[in-house]
mmCIF file as Biopython writes it, N, C-alpha, C and O atoms, coordinates in Angstrom:
data_model
#
loop_
_atom_site.group_PDB
_atom_site.id
_atom_site.type_symbol
_atom_site.label_atom_id
_atom_site.label_alt_id
_atom_site.label_comp_id
_atom_site.label_asym_id
_atom_site.label_entity_id
_atom_site.label_seq_id
_atom_site.pdbx_PDB_ins_code
_atom_site.Cartn_x
_atom_site.Cartn_y
_atom_site.Cartn_z
_atom_site.occupancy
_atom_site.B_iso_or_equiv
_atom_site.auth_seq_id
_atom_site.auth_asym_id
_atom_site.pdbx_PDB_model_num
ATOM 1   N N  . MET A ? 1  ? 0.692   -1.368  0.121  1.0 0.0 1  A 1 
ATOM 2   C CA . MET A ? 1  ? 0.199   0.409   0.172  1.0 0.0 1  A 1 
ATOM 3   C C  . MET A ? 1  ? 0.744   1.103   -0.112 1.0 0.0 1  A 1 
ATOM 4   O O  . MET A ? 1  ? 0.473   1.866   -1.039 1.0 0.0 1  A 1 
ATOM 5   N N  . LYS A ? 2  ? 2.004   1.134   0.752  1.0 0.0 2  A 1 
ATOM 6   C CA . LYS A ? 2  ? 3.016   2.447   0.640  1.0 0.0 2  A 1 
ATOM 7   C C  . LYS A ? 2  ? 3.677   2.427   -0.951 1.0 0.0 2  A 1 
ATOM 8   O O  . LYS A ? 2  ? 4.252   3.382   -1.471 1.0 0.0 2  A 1 
ATOM 9   N N  . ALA A ? 3  ? 3.496   1.397   -1.434 1.0 0.0 3  A 1 
ATOM 10  C CA . ALA A ? 3  ? 4.289   1.213   -2.781 1.0 0.0 3  A 1 
ATOM 11  C C  . ALA A ? 3  ? 3.187   2.249   -3.761 1.0 0.0 3  A 1 
ATOM 12  O O  . ALA A ? 3  ? 3.570   3.182   -4.466 1.0 0.0 3  A 1 
ATOM 13  N N  . ILE A ? 4  ? 2.065   1.898   -3.622 1.0 0.0 4  A 1 
ATOM 14  C CA . ILE A ? 4  ? 0.841   2.086   -4.677 1.0 0.0 4  A 1 
ATOM 15  C C  . ILE A ? 4  ? 0.644   4.207   -3.868 1.0 0.0 4  A 1 
ATOM 16  O O  . ILE A ? 4  ? 0.366   5.190   -4.555 1.0 0.0 4  A 1 
ATOM 17  N N  . ARG A ? 5  ? 0.873   4.199   -2.582 1.0 0.0 5  A 1 
ATOM 18  C CA . ARG A ? 5  ? 0.388   5.578   -2.363 1.0 0.0 5  A 1 
ATOM 19  C C  . ARG A ? 5  ? 1.881   6.497   -2.702 1.0 0.0 5  A 1 
ATOM 20  O O  . ARG A ? 5  ? 1.949   7.635   -2.238 1.0 0.0 5  A 1 
ATOM 21  N N  . ALA A ? 6  ? 2.935   6.001   -3.442 1.0 0.0 6  A 1 
ATOM 22  C CA . ALA A ? 6  ? 4.439   6.599   -3.465 1.0 0.0 6  A 1 
ATOM 23  C C  . ALA A ? 6  ? 3.768   7.210   -5.049 1.0 0.0 6  A 1 
ATOM 24  O O  . ALA A ? 6  ? 3.973   8.386   -5.349 1.0 0.0 6  A 1 
ATOM 25  N N  . ASN A ? 7  ? 2.949   6.267   -6.010 1.0 0.0 7  A 1 
ATOM 26  C CA . ASN A ? 7  ? 2.704   6.713   -7.159 1.0 0.0 7  A 1 
ATOM 27  C C  . ASN A ? 7  ? 1.949   7.703   -7.049 1.0 0.0 7  A 1 
ATOM 28  O O  . ASN A ? 7  ? 0.970   7.675   -6.304 1.0 0.0 7  A 1 
ATOM 29  N N  . LYS A ? 8  ? 2.372   9.057   -7.988 1.0 0.0 8  A 1 
ATOM 30  C CA . LYS A ? 8  ? 1.661   9.938   -7.689 1.0 0.0 8  A 1 
ATOM 31  C C  . LYS A ? 8  ? 0.345   9.917   -7.891 1.0 0.0 8  A 1 
ATOM 32  O O  . LYS A ? 8  ? -0.493  10.599  -7.301 1.0 0.0 8  A 1 
ATOM 33  N N  . ALA A ? 9  ? 0.080   8.742   -9.144 1.0 0.0 9  A 1 
ATOM 34  C CA . ALA A ? 9  ? -1.096  8.983   -9.995 1.0 0.0 9  A 1 
ATOM 35  C C  . ALA A ? 9  ? -2.200  8.157   -8.712 1.0 0.0 9  A 1 
ATOM 36  O O  . ALA A ? 9  ? -3.410  8.223   -8.924 1.0 0.0 9  A 1 
ATOM 37  N N  . PHE A ? 10 ? -1.922  7.741   -7.995 1.0 0.0 10 A 1 
ATOM 38  C CA . PHE A ? 10 ? -2.556  6.838   -6.926 1.0 0.0 10 A 1 
ATOM 39  C C  . PHE A ? 10 ? -3.075  7.416   -5.312 1.0 0.0 10 A 1 
ATOM 40  O O  . PHE A ? 10 ? -3.928  7.034   -4.510 1.0 0.0 10 A 1 
ATOM 41  N N  . GLU A ? 11 ? -2.109  8.480   -5.337 1.0 0.0 11 A 1 
ATOM 42  C CA . GLU A ? 11 ? -1.945  9.123   -3.685 1.0 0.0 11 A 1 
ATOM 43  C C  . GLU A ? 11 ? -3.584  9.004   -3.555 1.0 0.0 11 A 1 
ATOM 44  O O  . GLU A ? 11 ? -3.967  8.240   -2.669 1.0 0.0 11 A 1 
ATOM 45  N N  . THR A ? 12 ? -4.580  9.660   -4.325 1.0 0.0 12 A 1 
ATOM 46  C CA . THR A ? 12 ? -5.777  9.759   -3.804 1.0 0.0 12 A 1 
ATOM 47  C C  . THR A ? 12 ? -7.114  8.963   -4.102 1.0 0.0 12 A 1 
ATOM 48  O O  . THR A ? 12 ? -8.285  9.223   -3.826 1.0 0.0 12 A 1 
ATOM 49  N N  . THR A ? 13 ? -6.538  7.929   -4.747 1.0 0.0 13 A 1 
ATOM 50  C CA . THR A ? 13 ? -7.248  6.528   -5.027 1.0 0.0 13 A 1 
ATOM 51  C C  . THR A ? 13 ? -7.800  5.840   -3.648 1.0 0.0 13 A 1 
ATOM 52  O O  . THR A ? 13 ? -7.028  5.385   -2.804 1.0 0.0 13 A 1 
ATOM 53  N N  . PRO A ? 14 ? -8.924  5.822   -3.544 1.0 0.0 14 A 1 
ATOM 54  C CA . PRO A ? 14 ? -9.186  4.909   -2.180 1.0 0.0 14 A 1 
ATOM 55  C C  . PRO A ? 14 ? -8.898  3.410   -2.500 1.0 0.0 14 A 1 
ATOM 56  O O  . PRO A ? 14 ? -9.222  2.859   -3.552 1.0 0.0 14 A 1 
ATOM 57  N N  . ILE A ? 15 ? -8.166  2.745   -1.323 1.0 0.0 15 A 1 
ATOM 58  C CA . ILE A ? 15 ? -7.862  1.861   -1.248 1.0 0.0 15 A 1 
ATOM 59  C C  . ILE A ? 15 ? -8.598  0.837   -0.125 1.0 0.0 15 A 1 
ATOM 60  O O  . ILE A ? 15 ? -8.038  0.760   0.968  1.0 0.0 15 A 1 
ATOM 61  N N  . LEU A ? 16 ? -9.594  0.197   -0.299 1.0 0.0 16 A 1 
ATOM 62  C CA . LEU A ? 16 ? -10.295 -0.427  0.641  1.0 0.0 16 A 1 
ATOM 63  C C  . LEU A ? 16 ? -9.868  -1.746  1.032  1.0 0.0 16 A 1 
ATOM 64  O O  . LEU A ? 16 ? -9.495  -2.355  0.029  1.0 0.0 16 A 1 
ATOM 65  N N  . VAL A ? 17 ? -9.753  -2.564  2.278  1.0 0.0 17 A 1 
ATOM 66  C CA . VAL A ? 17 ? -8.965  -3.575  2.759  1.0 0.0 17 A 1 
ATOM 67  C C  . VAL A ? 17 ? -10.475 -4.814  3.116  1.0 0.0 17 A 1 
ATOM 68  O O  . VAL A ? 17 ? -11.402 -4.367  3.791  1.0 0.0 17 A 1 
ATOM 69  N N  . LEU A ? 18 ? -10.510 -5.497  2.877  1.0 0.0 18 A 1 
ATOM 70  C CA . LEU A ? 18 ? -11.030 -6.797  3.431  1.0 0.0 18 A 1 
ATOM 71  C C  . LEU A ? 18 ? -10.555 -7.650  3.284  1.0 0.0 18 A 1 
ATOM 72  O O  . LEU A ? 18 ? -10.134 -8.196  2.264  1.0 0.0 18 A 1 
ATOM 73  N N  . THR A ? 19 ? -10.539 -8.098  5.042  1.0 0.0 19 A 1 
ATOM 74  C CA . THR A ? 19 ? -9.650  -9.311  6.101  1.0 0.0 19 A 1 
ATOM 75  C C  . THR A ? 19 ? -10.318 -9.830  6.480  1.0 0.0 19 A 1 
ATOM 76  O O  . THR A ? 19 ? -11.267 -9.252  7.009  1.0 0.0 19 A 1 
ATOM 77  N N  . ALA A ? 20 ? -10.262 -11.211 6.459  1.0 0.0 20 A 1 
ATOM 78  C CA . ALA A ? 20 ? -10.677 -12.345 7.335  1.0 0.0 20 A 1 
ATOM 79  C C  . ALA A ? 20 ? -10.871 -12.158 8.943  1.0 0.0 20 A 1 
ATOM 80  O O  . ALA A ? 20 ? -11.756 -12.361 9.774  1.0 0.0 20 A 1 
ATOM 81  N N  . LYS A ? 21 ? -9.456  -11.626 8.905  1.0 0.0 21 A 1 
ATOM 82  C CA . LYS A ? 21 ? -9.182  -11.478 10.401 1.0 0.0 21 A 1 
ATOM 83  C C  . LYS A ? 21 ? -8.296  -10.513 11.238 1.0 0.0 21 A 1 
ATOM 84  O O  . LYS A ? 21 ? -7.122  -10.838 11.421 1.0 0.0 21 A 1 
ATOM 85  N N  . ALA A ? 22 ? -8.753  -9.390  11.743 1.0 0.0 22 A 1 
ATOM 86  C CA . ALA A ? 22 ? -8.354  -8.194  12.210 1.0 0.0 22 A 1 
ATOM 87  C C  . ALA A ? 22 ? -7.830  -8.471  13.857 1.0 0.0 22 A 1 
ATOM 88  O O  . ALA A ? 22 ? -8.514  -8.824  14.818 1.0 0.0 22 A 1 
ATOM 89  N N  . PHE A ? 23 ? -6.614  -8.223  13.797 1.0 0.0 23 A 1 
ATOM 90  C CA . PHE A ? 23 ? -5.962  -7.815  15.310 1.0 0.0 23 A 1 
ATOM 91  C C  . PHE A ? 23 ? -5.960  -6.813  15.900 1.0 0.0 23 A 1 
ATOM 92  O O  . PHE A ? 23 ? -5.866  -6.006  14.975 1.0 0.0 23 A 1 
ATOM 93  N N  . LYS A ? 24 ? -5.988  -6.369  16.601 1.0 0.0 24 A 1 
ATOM 94  C CA . LYS A ? 24 ? -6.373  -5.291  17.960 1.0 0.0 24 A 1 
ATOM 95  C C  . LYS A ? 24 ? -5.012  -4.644  17.119 1.0 0.0 24 A 1 
ATOM 96  O O  . LYS A ? 24 ? -4.058  -5.349  16.788 1.0 0.0 24 A 1 
ATOM 97  N N  . GLY A ? 25 ? -5.084  -3.502  16.902 1.0 0.0 25 A 1 
ATOM 98  C CA . GLY A ? 25 ? -3.930  -2.099  15.919 1.0 0.0 25 A 1 
ATOM 99  C C  . GLY A ? 25 ? -4.598  -2.506  14.371 1.0 0.0 25 A 1 
ATOM 100 O O  . GLY A ? 25 ? -4.955  -1.599  13.620 1.0 0.0 25 A 1 
ATOM 101 N N  . ASP A ? 26 ? -4.682  -3.417  14.122 1.0 0.0 26 A 1 
ATOM 102 C CA . ASP A ? 26 ? -4.500  -3.874  12.684 1.0 0.0 26 A 1 
ATOM 103 C C  . ASP A ? 26 ? -5.132  -3.126  11.818 1.0 0.0 26 A 1 
ATOM 104 O O  . ASP A ? 26 ? -4.713  -3.341  10.681 1.0 0.0 26 A 1 
ATOM 105 N N  . GLN A ? 27 ? -6.004  -2.298  11.867 1.0 0.0 27 A 1 
ATOM 106 C CA . GLN A ? 27 ? -6.873  -1.100  11.802 1.0 0.0 27 A 1 
ATOM 107 C C  . GLN A ? 27 ? -5.754  0.521   11.253 1.0 0.0 27 A 1 
ATOM 108 O O  . GLN A ? 27 ? -5.660  1.194   10.227 1.0 0.0 27 A 1 
ATOM 109 N N  . GLU A ? 28 ? -5.095  0.534   12.649 1.0 0.0 28 A 1 
ATOM 110 C CA . GLU A ? 28 ? -4.197  1.526   12.575 1.0 0.0 28 A 1 
ATOM 111 C C  . GLU A ? 28 ? -2.953  1.319   11.788 1.0 0.0 28 A 1 
ATOM 112 O O  . GLU A ? 28 ? -2.468  2.248   11.142 1.0 0.0 28 A 1 
ATOM 113 N N  . LYS A ? 29 ? -2.406  0.105   11.820 1.0 0.0 29 A 1 
ATOM 114 C CA . LYS A ? 29 ? -1.330  0.065   10.963 1.0 0.0 29 A 1 
ATOM 115 C C  . LYS A ? 29 ? -2.276  0.455   9.553  1.0 0.0 29 A 1 
ATOM 116 O O  . LYS A ? 29 ? -2.125  1.463   8.863  1.0 0.0 29 A 1 
ATOM 117 N N  . CYS A ? 30 ? -3.051  -0.384  9.389  1.0 0.0 30 A 1 
ATOM 118 C CA . CYS A ? 30 ? -3.263  -0.655  7.711  1.0 0.0 30 A 1 
ATOM 119 C C  . CYS A ? 30 ? -3.306  1.442   7.687  1.0 0.0 30 A 1 
ATOM 120 O O  . CYS A ? 30 ? -2.242  1.945   7.325  1.0 0.0 30 A 1 
ATOM 121 N N  . LEU A ? 31 ? -4.253  2.264   7.986  1.0 0.0 31 A 1 
ATOM 122 C CA . LEU A ? 31 ? -4.563  3.338   8.089  1.0 0.0 31 A 1 
ATOM 123 C C  . LEU A ? 31 ? -3.213  3.957   8.239  1.0 0.0 31 A 1 
ATOM 124 O O  . LEU A ? 31 ? -3.217  4.791   7.334  1.0 0.0 31 A 1 
ATOM 125 N N  . GLU A ? 32 ? -2.342  4.023   8.696  1.0 0.0 32 A 1 
ATOM 126 C CA . GLU A ? 32 ? -1.023  4.532   8.473  1.0 0.0 32 A 1 
ATOM 127 C C  . GLU A ? 32 ? -0.366  4.388   7.178  1.0 0.0 32 A 1 
ATOM 128 O O  . GLU A ? 32 ? 0.335   5.188   6.559  1.0 0.0 32 A 1 
ATOM 129 N N  . CYS A ? 33 ? -0.774  3.089   6.871  1.0 0.0 33 A 1 
ATOM 130 C CA . CYS A ? 33 ? -0.165  2.705   5.280  1.0 0.0 33 A 1 
ATOM 131 C C  . CYS A ? 33 ? -0.689  3.199   4.220  1.0 0.0 33 A 1 
ATOM 132 O O  . CYS A ? 33 ? -0.193  3.087   3.099  1.0 0.0 33 A 1 
ATOM 133 N N  . GLY A ? 34 ? -1.664  3.748   4.467  1.0 0.0 34 A 1 
ATOM 134 C CA . GLY A ? 34 ? -2.336  4.441   3.314  1.0 0.0 34 A 1 
ATOM 135 C C  . GLY A ? 34 ? -3.549  3.805   2.653  1.0 0.0 34 A 1 
ATOM 136 O O  . GLY A ? 34 ? -3.935  3.867   1.486  1.0 0.0 34 A 1 
ATOM 137 N N  . VAL A ? 35 ? -4.159  3.036   3.953  1.0 0.0 35 A 1 
ATOM 138 C CA . VAL A ? 35 ? -5.446  2.504   3.437  1.0 0.0 35 A 1 
ATOM 139 C C  . VAL A ? 35 ? -6.270  3.347   3.618  1.0 0.0 35 A 1 
ATOM 140 O O  . VAL A ? 35 ? -6.057  4.187   4.492  1.0 0.0 35 A 1 
ATOM 141 N N  . SER A ? 36 ? -7.636  3.391   2.741  1.0 0.0 36 A 1 
ATOM 142 C CA . SER A ? 36 ? -8.471  4.771   3.174  1.0 0.0 36 A 1 
ATOM 143 C C  . SER A ? 36 ? -9.693  3.914   3.782  1.0 0.0 36 A 1 
ATOM 144 O O  . SER A ? 36 ? -10.564 4.688   4.179  1.0 0.0 36 A 1 
ATOM 145 N N  . ASP A ? 37 ? -10.083 2.369   4.010  1.0 0.0 37 A 1 
ATOM 146 C CA . ASP A ? 37 ? -10.997 1.530   5.077  1.0 0.0 37 A 1 
ATOM 147 C C  . ASP A ? 37 ? -10.465 0.610   4.807  1.0 0.0 37 A 1 
ATOM 148 O O  . ASP A ? 37 ? -9.688  0.227   3.932  1.0 0.0 37 A 1 
ATOM 149 N N  . LEU A ? 38 ? -11.166 0.068   6.038  1.0 0.0 38 A 1 
ATOM 150 C CA . LEU A ? 38 ? -10.892 -1.594  6.218  1.0 0.0 38 A 1 
ATOM 151 C C  . LEU A ? 38 ? -12.143 -2.177  6.996  1.0 0.0 38 A 1 
ATOM 152 O O  . LEU A ? 38 ? -12.633 -1.621  7.979  1.0 0.0 38 A 1 
ATOM 153 N N  . ARG A ? 39 ? -12.649 -3.475  6.390  1.0 0.0 39 A 1 
ATOM 154 C CA . ARG A ? 39 ? -13.450 -4.532  6.352  1.0 0.0 39 A 1 
ATOM 155 C C  . ARG A ? 39 ? -13.110 -5.567  6.778  1.0 0.0 39 A 1 
ATOM 156 O O  . ARG A ? 39 ? -12.177 -6.157  6.233  1.0 0.0 39 A 1 
ATOM 157 N N  . THR A ? 40 ? -13.811 -6.147  7.971  1.0 0.0 40 A 1 
ATOM 158 C CA . THR A ? 40 ? -13.517 -7.793  8.190  1.0 0.0 40 A 1 
ATOM 159 C C  . THR A ? 40 ? -14.586 -8.721  8.023  1.0 0.0 40 A 1 
ATOM 160 O O  . THR A ? 40 ? -15.659 -8.544  8.599  1.0 0.0 40 A 1 
ATOM 161 N N  . LYS A ? 41 ? -14.413 -9.524  7.409  1.0 0.0 41 A 1 
ATOM 162 C CA . LYS A ? 41 ? -15.440 -10.733 7.731  1.0 0.0 41 A 1 
ATOM 163 C C  . LYS A ? 41 ? -16.068 -11.587 9.103  1.0 0.0 41 A 1 
ATOM 164 O O  . LYS A ? 41 ? -15.217 -12.207 9.741  1.0 0.0 41 A 1 
ATOM 165 N N  . PRO A ? 42 ? -16.898 -11.632 9.394  1.0 0.0 42 A 1 
ATOM 166 C CA . PRO A ? 42 ? -18.187 -11.461 8.303  1.0 0.0 42 A 1 
ATOM 167 C C  . PRO A ? 42 ? -18.680 -10.380 7.501  1.0 0.0 42 A 1 
ATOM 168 O O  . PRO A ? 42 ? -19.421 -9.625  8.130  1.0 0.0 42 A 1 
ATOM 169 N N  . ILE A ? 43 ? -18.536 -10.153 6.586  1.0 0.0 43 A 1 
ATOM 170 C CA . ILE A ? 43 ? -19.132 -9.174  5.294  1.0 0.0 43 A 1 
ATOM 171 C C  . ILE A ? 43 ? -20.609 -8.760  5.367  1.0 0.0 43 A 1 
ATOM 172 O O  . ILE A ? 43 ? -21.567 -9.479  5.081  1.0 0.0 43 A 1 
ATOM 173 N N  . ASN A ? 44 ? -20.641 -7.554  5.774  1.0 0.0 44 A 1 
ATOM 174 C CA . ASN A ? 44 ? -22.056 -7.049  6.131  1.0 0.0 44 A 1 
ATOM 175 C C  . ASN A ? 44 ? -22.356 -6.266  4.782  1.0 0.0 44 A 1 
ATOM 176 O O  . ASN A ? 44 ? -21.949 -5.113  4.644  1.0 0.0 44 A 1 
ATOM 177 N N  . LEU A ? 45 ? -23.111 -6.947  3.747  1.0 0.0 45 A 1 
ATOM 178 C CA . LEU A ? 45 ? -23.356 -6.097  2.402  1.0 0.0 45 A 1 
ATOM 179 C C  . LEU A ? 45 ? -23.751 -4.746  2.291  1.0 0.0 45 A 1 
ATOM 180 O O  . LEU A ? 45 ? -23.150 -3.980  1.537  1.0 0.0 45 A 1 
ATOM 181 N N  . GLU A ? 46 ? -24.914 -4.313  3.126  1.0 0.0 46 A 1 
ATOM 182 C CA . GLU A ? 46 ? -25.267 -3.025  3.780  1.0 0.0 46 A 1 
ATOM 183 C C  . GLU A ? 46 ? -23.969 -2.383  4.106  1.0 0.0 46 A 1 
ATOM 184 O O  . GLU A ? 46 ? -23.583 -1.441  3.414  1.0 0.0 46 A 1 
ATOM 185 N N  . GLN A ? 47 ? -23.292 -2.801  5.068  1.0 0.0 47 A 1 
ATOM 186 C CA . GLN A ? 47 ? -21.965 -1.883  5.399  1.0 0.0 47 A 1 
ATOM 187 C C  . GLN A ? 47 ? -21.098 -1.782  4.316  1.0 0.0 47 A 1 
ATOM 188 O O  . GLN A ? 47 ? -20.823 -0.674  3.855  1.0 0.0 47 A 1 
ATOM 189 N N  . LEU A ? 48 ? -20.502 -3.102  3.723  1.0 0.0 48 A 1 
ATOM 190 C CA . LEU A ? 48 ? -19.717 -2.479  2.437  1.0 0.0 48 A 1 
ATOM 191 C C  . LEU A ? 48 ? -20.531 -1.587  1.409  1.0 0.0 48 A 1 
ATOM 192 O O  . LEU A ? 48 ? -20.116 -0.505  0.994  1.0 0.0 48 A 1 
ATOM 193 N N  . PHE A ? 49 ? -21.489 -2.044  1.122  1.0 0.0 49 A 1 
ATOM 194 C CA . PHE A ? 49 ? -21.694 -0.665  0.097  1.0 0.0 49 A 1 
ATOM 195 C C  . PHE A ? 49 ? -21.649 0.819   0.523  1.0 0.0 49 A 1 
ATOM 196 O O  . PHE A ? 49 ? -21.543 1.725   -0.304 1.0 0.0 49 A 1 
ATOM 197 N N  . SER A ? 50 ? -21.720 0.985   1.624  1.0 0.0 50 A 1 
ATOM 198 C CA . SER A ? 50 ? -21.804 2.178   2.699  1.0 0.0 50 A 1 
ATOM 199 C C  . SER A ? 50 ? -20.583 2.444   2.539  1.0 0.0 50 A 1 
ATOM 200 O O  . SER A ? 50 ? -20.367 3.656   2.537  1.0 0.0 50 A 1 
ATOM 201 N N  . THR A ? 51 ? -19.595 1.731   2.389  1.0 0.0 51 A 1 
ATOM 202 C CA . THR A ? 51 ? -18.355 2.621   2.247  1.0 0.0 51 A 1 
ATOM 203 C C  . THR A ? 51 ? -17.728 2.580   1.285  1.0 0.0 51 A 1 
ATOM 204 O O  . THR A ? 51 ? -16.723 3.286   1.204  1.0 0.0 51 A 1 
ATOM 205 N N  . ILE A ? 52 ? -18.056 1.860   0.386  1.0 0.0 52 A 1 
ATOM 206 C CA . ILE A ? 52 ? -17.641 2.155   -1.287 1.0 0.0 52 A 1 
ATOM 207 C C  . ILE A ? 52 ? -18.191 3.057   -1.747 1.0 0.0 52 A 1 
ATOM 208 O O  . ILE A ? 52 ? -17.478 3.745   -2.477 1.0 0.0 52 A 1 
ATOM 209 N N  . LYS A ? 53 ? -19.737 3.539   -1.574 1.0 0.0 53 A 1 
ATOM 210 C CA . LYS A ? 53 ? -20.079 4.732   -1.344 1.0 0.0 53 A 1 
ATOM 211 C C  . LYS A ? 53 ? -19.752 5.717   -0.897 1.0 0.0 53 A 1 
ATOM 212 O O  . LYS A ? 53 ? -20.027 6.762   -1.486 1.0 0.0 53 A 1 
ATOM 213 N N  . LYS A ? 54 ? -19.129 5.721   0.166  1.0 0.0 54 A 1 
ATOM 214 C CA . LYS A ? 54 ? -18.674 6.774   1.100  1.0 0.0 54 A 1 
ATOM 215 C C  . LYS A ? 54 ? -17.292 7.215   0.185  1.0 0.0 54 A 1 
ATOM 216 O O  . LYS A ? 54 ? -17.215 8.439   0.079  1.0 0.0 54 A 1 
ATOM 217 N N  . TRP A ? 55 ? -16.477 6.664   -0.318 1.0 0.0 55 A 1 
ATOM 218 C CA . TRP A ? 55 ? -15.192 6.582   -1.070 1.0 0.0 55 A 1 
ATOM 219 C C  . TRP A ? 55 ? -15.472 6.715   -2.369 1.0 0.0 55 A 1 
ATOM 220 O O  . TRP A ? 55 ? -14.404 7.057   -2.876 1.0 0.0 55 A 1 
ATOM 221 N N  . LEU A ? 56 ? -16.540 6.622   -3.461 1.0 0.0 56 A 1 
ATOM 222 C CA . LEU A ? 56 ? -16.606 6.942   -4.573 1.0 0.0 56 A 1 
ATOM 223 C C  . LEU A ? 56 ? -17.383 8.007   -4.715 1.0 0.0 56 A 1 
ATOM 224 O O  . LEU A ? 56 ? -17.424 8.507   -5.839 1.0 0.0 56 A 1 
ATOM 225 N N  . VAL A ? 57 ? -18.029 8.497   -3.836 1.0 0.0 57 A 1 
ATOM 226 C CA . VAL A ? 57 ? -18.742 10.040  -4.217 1.0 0.0 57 A 1 
ATOM 227 C C  . VAL A ? 57 ? -18.067 11.012  -3.796 1.0 0.0 57 A 1 
ATOM 228 O O  . VAL A ? 57 ? -18.453 12.164  -3.995 1.0 0.0 57 A 1 
#
């Protein structure tokens, strides 16, 4: 993610992470690396679509 953010063309591109397991502190680490948002399984489709909409609008 740091490499993606280092490329000027992708500085503002939303990066959404879907993960099977998230341990304490994982979200903070992801955000520090340039992730826009993080969702864990089981995926709540309503929440996922809301997150996607948030970043695309």
